[in-house]
FILUMFI-553968 format. One record per residue (C-alpha): residue number from 1; x, y, z. Coordinates in steps of 0.25 Angstrom, whole numbers. Layout:
FILUMFI-553968
<atom seq="NUM" px="X" py="Y" pz="Z"/>
...
end
This chain:
FILUMFI-553968
<atom seq="1" px="-10" py="52" pz="711"/>
<atom seq="2" px="4" py="48" pz="708"/>
<atom seq="3" px="14" py="59" pz="712"/>
<atom seq="4" px="27" py="62" pz="705"/>
<atom seq="5" px="40" py="60" pz="713"/>
<atom seq="6" px="50" py="71" pz="713"/>
<atom seq="7" px="60" py="69" pz="702"/>
<atom seq="8" px="74" py="64" pz="706"/>
<atom seq="9" px="86" py="72" pz="701"/>
<atom seq="10" px="90" py="61" pz="691"/>
<atom seq="11" px="76" py="62" pz="685"/>
<atom seq="12" px="77" py="77" pz="683"/>
<atom seq="13" px="90" py="75" pz="675"/>
<atom seq="14" px="84" py="64" pz="667"/>
<atom seq="15" px="71" py="72" pz="664"/>
<atom seq="16" px="80" py="83" pz="659"/>
<atom seq="17" px="88" py="74" pz="651"/>
<atom seq="18" px="75" py="68" pz="645"/>
<atom seq="19" px="70" py="82" pz="641"/>
<atom seq="20" px="84" py="86" pz="634"/>
<atom seq="21" px="85" py="72" pz="627"/>
<atom seq="22" px="78" py="70" pz="614"/>
<atom seq="23" px="70" py="57" pz="612"/>
<atom seq="24" px="82" py="51" pz="605"/>
<atom seq="25" px="91" py="55" pz="593"/>
<atom seq="26" px="81" py="47" pz="584"/>
<atom seq="27" px="67" py="49" pz="590"/>
<atom seq="28" px="64" py="64" pz="588"/>
<atom seq="29" px="50" py="69" pz="591"/>
<atom seq="30" px="45" py="82" pz="585"/>
<atom seq="31" px="46" py="94" pz="594"/>
<atom seq="32" px="32" py="100" pz="590"/>
<atom seq="33" px="34" py="112" pz="599"/>
<atom seq="34" px="45" py="117" pz="590"/>
<atom seq="35" px="37" py="115" pz="577"/>
<atom seq="36" px="28" py="126" pz="570"/>
<atom seq="37" px="13" py="123" pz="568"/>
<atom seq="38" px="16" py="122" pz="553"/>
<atom seq="39" px="27" py="112" pz="555"/>
<atom seq="40" px="18" py="104" pz="564"/>
<atom seq="41" px="7" py="104" pz="554"/>
<atom seq="42" px="16" py="100" pz="543"/>
<atom seq="43" px="22" py="89" pz="552"/>
<atom seq="44" px="9" py="83" pz="556"/>
<atom seq="45" px="6" py="80" pz="541"/>
<atom seq="46" px="16" py="70" pz="542"/>
<atom seq="47" px="7" py="62" pz="551"/>
<atom seq="48" px="-6" py="65" pz="543"/>
<atom seq="49" px="-10" py="75" pz="553"/>
<atom seq="50" px="-17" py="86" pz="545"/>
<atom seq="51" px="-22" py="100" pz="548"/>
<atom seq="52" px="-36" py="94" pz="550"/>
<atom seq="53" px="-31" py="85" pz="560"/>
<atom seq="54" px="-23" py="96" pz="567"/>
<atom seq="55" px="-36" py="104" pz="568"/>
<atom seq="56" px="-44" py="92" pz="573"/>
<atom seq="57" px="-34" py="90" pz="585"/>
<atom seq="58" px="-33" py="105" pz="588"/>
<atom seq="59" px="-48" py="104" pz="591"/>
<atom seq="60" px="-44" py="96" pz="603"/>
<atom seq="61" px="-32" py="105" pz="607"/>
<atom seq="62" px="-22" py="95" pz="601"/>
<atom seq="63" px="-11" py="103" pz="594"/>
<atom seq="64" px="-3" py="99" pz="581"/>
<atom seq="65" px="10" py="98" pz="590"/>
<atom seq="66" px="3" py="87" pz="598"/>
<atom seq="67" px="-1" py="80" pz="586"/>
<atom seq="68" px="13" py="80" pz="580"/>
<atom seq="69" px="19" py="76" pz="592"/>
<atom seq="70" px="11" py="64" pz="593"/>
<atom seq="71" px="11" py="60" pz="578"/>
<atom seq="72" px="26" py="62" pz="576"/>
<atom seq="73" px="29" py="53" pz="588"/>
<atom seq="74" px="20" py="42" pz="583"/>
<atom seq="75" px="27" py="43" pz="570"/>
<atom seq="76" px="40" py="41" pz="576"/>
<atom seq="77" px="36" py="30" pz="585"/>
<atom seq="78" px="31" py="22" pz="573"/>
<atom seq="79" px="45" py="22" pz="568"/>
<atom seq="80" px="51" py="16" pz="580"/>
<atom seq="81" px="59" py="3" pz="578"/>
<atom seq="82" px="53" py="-11" pz="582"/>
<atom seq="83" px="62" py="-12" pz="594"/>
<atom seq="84" px="56" py="1" pz="600"/>
<atom seq="85" px="42" py="-4" pz="596"/>
<atom seq="86" px="44" py="-17" pz="603"/>
<atom seq="87" px="50" py="-10" pz="616"/>
<atom seq="88" px="42" py="-10" pz="629"/>
<atom seq="89" px="36" py="3" pz="633"/>
<atom seq="90" px="42" py="9" pz="620"/>
<atom seq="91" px="36" py="22" pz="621"/>
<atom seq="92" px="46" py="25" pz="632"/>
<atom seq="93" px="57" py="25" pz="620"/>
<atom seq="94" px="49" py="35" pz="612"/>
<atom seq="95" px="47" py="46" pz="623"/>
<atom seq="96" px="49" py="60" pz="619"/>
<atom seq="97" px="55" py="70" pz="629"/>
<atom seq="98" px="43" py="73" pz="637"/>
<atom seq="99" px="40" py="58" pz="638"/>
<atom seq="100" px="54" py="55" pz="643"/>
<atom seq="101" px="53" py="66" pz="654"/>
<atom seq="102" px="40" py="60" pz="658"/>
<atom seq="103" px="45" py="45" pz="658"/>
<atom seq="104" px="57" py="49" pz="667"/>
<atom seq="105" px="48" py="56" pz="677"/>
<atom seq="106" px="39" py="44" pz="677"/>
<atom seq="107" px="51" py="35" pz="680"/>
<atom seq="108" px="55" py="44" pz="692"/>
<atom seq="109" px="41" py="40" pz="698"/>
<atom seq="110" px="43" py="25" pz="696"/>
<atom seq="111" px="43" py="16" pz="708"/>
<atom seq="112" px="57" py="11" pz="706"/>
<atom seq="113" px="71" py="15" pz="712"/>
<atom seq="114" px="78" py="27" pz="707"/>
<atom seq="115" px="89" py="18" pz="701"/>
<atom seq="116" px="78" py="11" pz="692"/>
<atom seq="117" px="72" py="25" pz="688"/>
<atom seq="118" px="86" py="29" pz="684"/>
<atom seq="119" px="88" py="17" pz="676"/>
<atom seq="120" px="75" py="18" pz="669"/>
<atom seq="121" px="77" py="33" pz="665"/>
<atom seq="122" px="91" py="29" pz="660"/>
<atom seq="123" px="86" py="18" pz="652"/>
<atom seq="124" px="75" py="27" pz="646"/>
<atom seq="125" px="86" py="38" pz="642"/>
<atom seq="126" px="95" py="27" pz="636"/>
<atom seq="127" px="83" py="22" pz="628"/>
<atom seq="128" px="79" py="36" pz="624"/>
<atom seq="129" px="93" py="39" pz="619"/>
<atom seq="130" px="93" py="27" pz="610"/>
<atom seq="131" px="79" py="27" pz="604"/>
<atom seq="132" px="74" py="23" pz="594"/>
<atom seq="133" px="85" py="17" pz="586"/>
<atom seq="134" px="94" py="11" pz="598"/>
<atom seq="135" px="83" py="5" pz="606"/>
<atom seq="136" px="84" py="-10" pz="608"/>
<atom seq="137" px="77" py="-22" pz="615"/>
<atom seq="138" px="87" py="-20" pz="626"/>
<atom seq="139" px="79" py="-7" pz="630"/>
<atom seq="140" px="66" py="-15" pz="632"/>
<atom seq="141" px="69" py="-19" pz="647"/>
<atom seq="142" px="71" py="-5" pz="651"/>
<atom seq="143" px="59" py="0" pz="644"/>
<atom seq="144" px="50" py="-11" pz="650"/>
<atom seq="145" px="55" py="-8" pz="664"/>
<atom seq="146" px="52" py="7" pz="662"/>
<atom seq="147" px="39" py="5" pz="655"/>
<atom seq="148" px="34" py="-4" pz="666"/>
<atom seq="149" px="38" py="5" pz="677"/>
<atom seq="150" px="31" py="16" pz="670"/>
<atom seq="151" px="19" py="8" pz="668"/>
<atom seq="152" px="19" py="5" pz="683"/>
<atom seq="153" px="20" py="20" pz="687"/>
<atom seq="154" px="10" py="24" pz="677"/>
<atom seq="155" px="0" py="14" pz="682"/>
<atom seq="156" px="1" py="21" pz="696"/>
<atom seq="157" px="-2" py="35" pz="689"/>
<atom seq="158" px="-14" py="29" pz="681"/>
<atom seq="159" px="-20" py="22" pz="693"/>
<atom seq="160" px="-18" py="36" pz="701"/>
<atom seq="161" px="-25" py="43" pz="690"/>
<atom seq="162" px="-37" py="33" pz="691"/>
<atom seq="163" px="-37" py="34" pz="706"/>
<atom seq="164" px="-37" py="49" pz="706"/>
<atom seq="165" px="-49" py="49" pz="696"/>
<atom seq="166" px="-57" py="38" pz="702"/>
<atom seq="167" px="-69" py="47" pz="704"/>
<atom seq="168" px="-69" py="52" pz="690"/>
<atom seq="169" px="-79" py="44" pz="682"/>
<atom seq="170" px="-72" py="47" pz="669"/>
<atom seq="171" px="-60" py="38" pz="673"/>
<atom seq="172" px="-62" py="23" pz="674"/>
<atom seq="173" px="-51" py="17" pz="683"/>
<atom seq="174" px="-53" py="3" pz="676"/>
<atom seq="175" px="-46" py="1" pz="662"/>
<atom seq="176" px="-57" py="6" pz="652"/>
<atom seq="177" px="-53" py="0" pz="639"/>
<atom seq="178" px="-44" py="4" pz="627"/>
<atom seq="179" px="-48" py="19" pz="626"/>
<atom seq="180" px="-52" py="21" pz="640"/>
<atom seq="181" px="-65" py="14" pz="640"/>
<atom seq="182" px="-74" py="24" pz="634"/>
<atom seq="183" px="-69" py="24" pz="620"/>
<atom seq="184" px="-73" py="10" pz="615"/>
<atom seq="185" px="-88" py="13" pz="616"/>
<atom seq="186" px="-86" py="27" pz="609"/>
<atom seq="187" px="-78" py="21" pz="597"/>
<atom seq="188" px="-89" py="10" pz="595"/>
<atom seq="189" px="-101" py="18" pz="597"/>
<atom seq="190" px="-97" py="29" pz="588"/>
<atom seq="191" px="-92" py="20" pz="577"/>
<atom seq="192" px="-106" py="13" pz="577"/>
<atom seq="193" px="-113" py="26" pz="577"/>
<atom seq="194" px="-105" py="31" pz="565"/>
<atom seq="195" px="-107" py="18" pz="557"/>
<atom seq="196" px="-121" py="14" pz="559"/>
<atom seq="197" px="-127" py="25" pz="569"/>
<atom seq="198" px="-134" py="16" pz="577"/>
<atom seq="199" px="-136" py="19" pz="592"/>
<atom seq="200" px="-139" py="5" pz="597"/>
<atom seq="201" px="-127" py="-1" pz="590"/>
<atom seq="202" px="-118" py="11" pz="594"/>
<atom seq="203" px="-122" py="9" pz="609"/>
<atom seq="204" px="-119" py="-6" pz="608"/>
<atom seq="205" px="-105" py="-3" pz="602"/>
<atom seq="206" px="-103" py="7" pz="614"/>
<atom seq="207" px="-107" py="-3" pz="624"/>
<atom seq="208" px="-98" py="-14" pz="619"/>
<atom seq="209" px="-86" py="-7" pz="614"/>
<atom seq="210" px="-79" py="-8" pz="628"/>
<atom seq="211" px="-82" py="-23" pz="630"/>
<atom seq="212" px="-69" py="-29" pz="626"/>
<atom seq="213" px="-62" py="-22" pz="637"/>
<atom seq="214" px="-72" py="-28" pz="647"/>
<atom seq="215" px="-74" py="-42" pz="641"/>
<atom seq="216" px="-60" py="-45" pz="635"/>
<atom seq="217" px="-51" py="-53" pz="646"/>
<atom seq="218" px="-38" py="-59" pz="646"/>
<atom seq="219" px="-25" py="-55" pz="639"/>
<atom seq="220" px="-29" py="-58" pz="625"/>
<atom seq="221" px="-43" py="-52" pz="624"/>
<atom seq="222" px="-41" py="-40" pz="634"/>
<atom seq="223" px="-27" py="-35" pz="630"/>
<atom seq="224" px="-22" py="-42" pz="617"/>
<atom seq="225" px="-36" py="-41" pz="611"/>
<atom seq="226" px="-36" py="-26" pz="613"/>
<atom seq="227" px="-23" py="-23" pz="607"/>
<atom seq="228" px="-16" py="-23" pz="594"/>
<atom seq="229" px="-1" py="-19" pz="591"/>
<atom seq="230" px="-2" py="-17" pz="576"/>
<atom seq="231" px="13" py="-17" pz="573"/>
<atom seq="232" px="24" py="-28" pz="575"/>
<atom seq="233" px="23" py="-36" pz="584"/>
<atom seq="234" px="8" py="-36" pz="580"/>
<atom seq="235" px="-1" py="-41" pz="591"/>
<atom seq="236" px="-15" py="-39" pz="598"/>
<atom seq="237" px="-29" py="-44" pz="595"/>
<atom seq="238" px="-37" py="-31" pz="594"/>
<atom seq="239" px="-39" py="-33" pz="578"/>
<atom seq="240" px="-44" py="-47" pz="580"/>
<atom seq="241" px="-53" py="-43" pz="591"/>
<atom seq="242" px="-59" py="-32" pz="583"/>
<atom seq="243" px="-61" py="-41" pz="571"/>
<atom seq="244" px="-68" py="-52" pz="579"/>
<atom seq="245" px="-78" py="-43" pz="585"/>
<atom seq="246" px="-81" py="-35" pz="572"/>
<atom seq="247" px="-83" py="-48" pz="564"/>
<atom seq="248" px="-93" py="-52" pz="575"/>
<atom seq="249" px="-100" py="-39" pz="573"/>
<atom seq="250" px="-100" py="-40" pz="558"/>
<atom seq="251" px="-106" py="-54" pz="559"/>
<atom seq="252" px="-117" py="-49" pz="568"/>
<atom seq="253" px="-120" py="-36" pz="561"/>
<atom seq="254" px="-132" py="-41" pz="552"/>
<atom seq="255" px="-139" py="-49" pz="563"/>
<atom seq="256" px="-136" py="-42" pz="576"/>
<atom seq="257" px="-131" py="-28" pz="575"/>
<atom seq="258" px="-131" py="-26" pz="590"/>
<atom seq="259" px="-121" py="-37" pz="592"/>
<atom seq="260" px="-113" py="-33" pz="580"/>
<atom seq="261" px="-111" py="-19" pz="587"/>
<atom seq="262" px="-107" py="-26" pz="600"/>
<atom seq="263" px="-96" py="-33" pz="592"/>
<atom seq="264" px="-92" py="-21" pz="585"/>
<atom seq="265" px="-90" py="-14" pz="598"/>
<atom seq="266" px="-81" py="-25" pz="603"/>
<atom seq="267" px="-73" py="-24" pz="589"/>
<atom seq="268" px="-72" py="-9" pz="590"/>
<atom seq="269" px="-65" py="-11" pz="604"/>
<atom seq="270" px="-54" py="-19" pz="599"/>
<atom seq="271" px="-52" py="-9" pz="587"/>
<atom seq="272" px="-52" py="3" pz="596"/>
<atom seq="273" px="-43" py="-3" pz="606"/>
<atom seq="274" px="-31" py="-2" pz="596"/>
<atom seq="275" px="-34" py="13" pz="593"/>
<atom seq="276" px="-27" py="15" pz="607"/>
<atom seq="277" px="-12" py="13" pz="605"/>
<atom seq="278" px="-11" py="7" pz="619"/>
<atom seq="279" px="-18" py="-5" pz="613"/>
<atom seq="280" px="-8" py="-6" pz="602"/>
<atom seq="281" px="5" py="-7" pz="609"/>
<atom seq="282" px="12" py="-10" pz="622"/>
<atom seq="283" px="6" py="-24" pz="623"/>
<atom seq="284" px="19" py="-31" pz="627"/>
<atom seq="285" px="19" py="-23" pz="640"/>
<atom seq="286" px="4" py="-19" pz="641"/>
<atom seq="287" px="3" py="-24" pz="655"/>
<atom seq="288" px="14" py="-15" pz="659"/>
<atom seq="289" px="9" py="-3" pz="650"/>
<atom seq="290" px="-5" py="-1" pz="656"/>
<atom seq="291" px="-3" py="13" pz="662"/>
<atom seq="292" px="-1" py="21" pz="649"/>
<atom seq="293" px="-12" py="12" pz="643"/>
<atom seq="294" px="-22" py="15" pz="655"/>
<atom seq="295" px="-18" py="29" pz="656"/>
<atom seq="296" px="-21" py="32" pz="641"/>
<atom seq="297" px="-34" py="25" pz="641"/>
<atom seq="298" px="-38" py="32" pz="654"/>
<atom seq="299" px="-35" py="45" pz="647"/>
<atom seq="300" px="-44" py="41" pz="635"/>
<atom seq="301" px="-55" py="37" pz="644"/>
<atom seq="302" px="-55" py="49" pz="653"/>
<atom seq="303" px="-54" py="58" pz="641"/>
<atom seq="304" px="-64" py="51" pz="632"/>
<atom seq="305" px="-77" py="58" pz="635"/>
<atom seq="306" px="-71" py="71" pz="642"/>
<atom seq="307" px="-59" py="79" pz="641"/>
<atom seq="308" px="-53" py="75" pz="628"/>
<atom seq="309" px="-66" py="68" pz="624"/>
<atom seq="310" px="-59" py="58" pz="615"/>
<atom seq="311" px="-73" py="52" pz="613"/>
<atom seq="312" px="-76" py="64" pz="604"/>
<atom seq="313" px="-66" py="59" pz="594"/>
<atom seq="314" px="-74" py="46" pz="593"/>
<atom seq="315" px="-88" py="52" pz="593"/>
<atom seq="316" px="-84" py="63" pz="582"/>
<atom seq="317" px="-77" py="53" pz="573"/>
<atom seq="318" px="-84" py="49" pz="560"/>
<atom seq="319" px="-72" py="43" pz="553"/>
<atom seq="320" px="-69" py="28" pz="552"/>
<atom seq="321" px="-59" py="19" pz="546"/>
<atom seq="322" px="-64" py="9" pz="536"/>
<atom seq="323" px="-62" py="-5" pz="542"/>
<atom seq="324" px="-62" py="-17" pz="533"/>
<atom seq="325" px="-55" py="-26" pz="543"/>
<atom seq="326" px="-57" py="-23" pz="558"/>
<atom seq="327" px="-45" py="-31" pz="562"/>
<atom seq="328" px="-36" py="-23" pz="553"/>
<atom seq="329" px="-43" py="-10" pz="557"/>
<atom seq="330" px="-39" py="-13" pz="571"/>
<atom seq="331" px="-25" py="-15" pz="567"/>
<atom seq="332" px="-25" py="-2" pz="559"/>
<atom seq="333" px="-30" py="6" pz="571"/>
<atom seq="334" px="-19" py="0" pz="580"/>
<atom seq="335" px="-9" py="4" pz="569"/>
<atom seq="336" px="-14" py="18" pz="570"/>
<atom seq="337" px="-14" py="19" pz="585"/>
<atom seq="338" px="-2" py="11" pz="589"/>
<atom seq="339" px="9" py="22" pz="584"/>
<atom seq="340" px="3" py="31" pz="595"/>
<atom seq="341" px="6" py="21" pz="606"/>
<atom seq="342" px="20" py="26" pz="610"/>
<atom seq="343" px="17" py="41" pz="610"/>
<atom seq="344" px="4" py="38" pz="617"/>
<atom seq="345" px="11" py="30" pz="628"/>
<atom seq="346" px="21" py="40" pz="630"/>
<atom seq="347" px="11" py="52" pz="631"/>
<atom seq="348" px="3" py="44" pz="641"/>
<atom seq="349" px="15" py="39" pz="650"/>
<atom seq="350" px="21" py="53" pz="650"/>
<atom seq="351" px="9" py="58" pz="658"/>
<atom seq="352" px="0" py="46" pz="663"/>
<atom seq="353" px="-9" py="54" pz="672"/>
<atom seq="354" px="-23" py="56" pz="666"/>
<atom seq="355" px="-22" py="71" pz="667"/>
<atom seq="356" px="-9" py="71" pz="659"/>
<atom seq="357" px="-14" py="62" pz="648"/>
<atom seq="358" px="-26" py="71" pz="646"/>
<atom seq="359" px="-17" py="83" pz="644"/>
<atom seq="360" px="-8" py="76" pz="634"/>
<atom seq="361" px="-12" py="81" pz="621"/>
<atom seq="362" px="-4" py="70" pz="614"/>
<atom seq="363" px="-12" py="60" pz="621"/>
<atom seq="364" px="-25" py="67" pz="617"/>
<atom seq="365" px="-21" py="68" pz="602"/>
<atom seq="366" px="-17" py="53" pz="601"/>
<atom seq="367" px="-30" py="49" pz="608"/>
<atom seq="368" px="-38" py="57" pz="598"/>
<atom seq="369" px="-31" py="51" pz="586"/>
<atom seq="370" px="-32" py="37" pz="592"/>
<atom seq="371" px="-47" py="38" pz="596"/>
<atom seq="372" px="-51" py="44" pz="582"/>
<atom seq="373" px="-44" py="33" pz="574"/>
<atom seq="374" px="-50" py="22" pz="583"/>
<atom seq="375" px="-64" py="29" pz="581"/>
<atom seq="376" px="-61" py="28" pz="566"/>
<atom seq="377" px="-58" py="13" pz="566"/>
<atom seq="378" px="-70" py="10" pz="576"/>
<atom seq="379" px="-79" py="17" pz="566"/>
<atom seq="380" px="-73" py="10" pz="555"/>
<atom seq="381" px="-76" py="-3" pz="562"/>
<atom seq="382" px="-91" py="1" pz="564"/>
<atom seq="383" px="-92" py="3" pz="549"/>
<atom seq="384" px="-85" py="-10" pz="546"/>
<atom seq="385" px="-96" py="-17" pz="554"/>
<atom seq="386" px="-107" py="-9" pz="547"/>
<atom seq="387" px="-102" py="-12" pz="533"/>
<atom seq="388" px="-98" py="-27" pz="535"/>
end
C-alpha cells in the first residue's frame, strides 16, 4: 500500500490557500451545500433532471445535491474555449476547491525534488488564477509535466491496490476492457434478449462481446479503433468498426443467425466503448494517462456484480434508442458521454484508491448515467439488426 508522506510546511500553506481561493473569477461552481431542497430541484430542471429522475437516483442513495454538482460542472465544462479543450491534462485547469487540495497533496508525494514540487504547485496556482479566459498554449508544457508526473504517481497507487487485493477473485489485475471486462457481455446479452428473446443468440452475444479487447492488436485496432472524440478535432475509428461489424451481421441474418449475433456482439463492443468518457478524450496523451483510465474501469469491474451492482442498470433497462445508422449512433453516444470526461477524471484522480472511488457518490452517479445510456444504444443496435 502506498503511504502518504508527512506534508511539508510549504504544502500546508498552499493547501490552505487552495481552500480559500475560488476556482477563478470566471469559473464559479455551485455550492449545493448552501442551497435549499426546493432551489436544487428547480435548478436541476435546467439540466432536464425531473422529480422522477431525482426519485430514481434516491433509490441508490444518490442525493439531488450530488446530481446538481455533477451536471452543473459538466455544463460549465462544455462551454470552455478550444485552447482549454486542446490542453494536455486539461481537467487540472477545471479543478474545484476539493480537487485543488487533493492535487496539491498528490504533488507532495511525487518522486521529484522539493524545488520541482514547488514549481509545479506555483504553476498550478498561476493557471487556476487565469482560468478560463487567460489560458494559452504557453501553459501546455507545465500542464503536461504535472500530468505525466501525476500519472506516474497514480500508477503506483493503482498497482498497489491490485497487489493488495490479488487474492480477491472479483478483481482482475490484467486490463479487462472498456467497462472493466464484465460489462460488454451484459450489454450485448440483455440487448438480444430484449429484442428477440432467444437464449442461444443471447449466449452467443455474451460470449463474443469482449473479443475485440482480446483479438485487436496494434495501435490502430487496439486503441484508435476503440476510441472516438466527437468534437473538433474529431478522430477515432469506433463508429467505423461498429458499422463494419453490424453490416456483416445484417448480411448474415437471414442465412446464419448464429454468426450474425457473433458479429452483432463485436459491433456492440465498439459502440459500448464510447459510452465510457475515457474512450472519447485524452487520446493525445493516452499512454501517459492510463492511471485514471485503469482505476476507473477497475472500479466499474469490482462494482459490477456486487456493491453498487451496476449490472442491475443493464438487466432492468427496457428502453432503447432507435438506431437508423450504427456509425452515427456511435458518434451520438460519444457526444453524450464525452462532456463527463473532465469531471470524471478529476473525481477519479482526487482519490485514486479503489475504496475511495467506491465511496465517491459523484462517480457512482456518473457511472449509472453512462451505463444506462450505453445500454439504451446497444439495445437499439439489437433492434436495428432484427428489423434490417
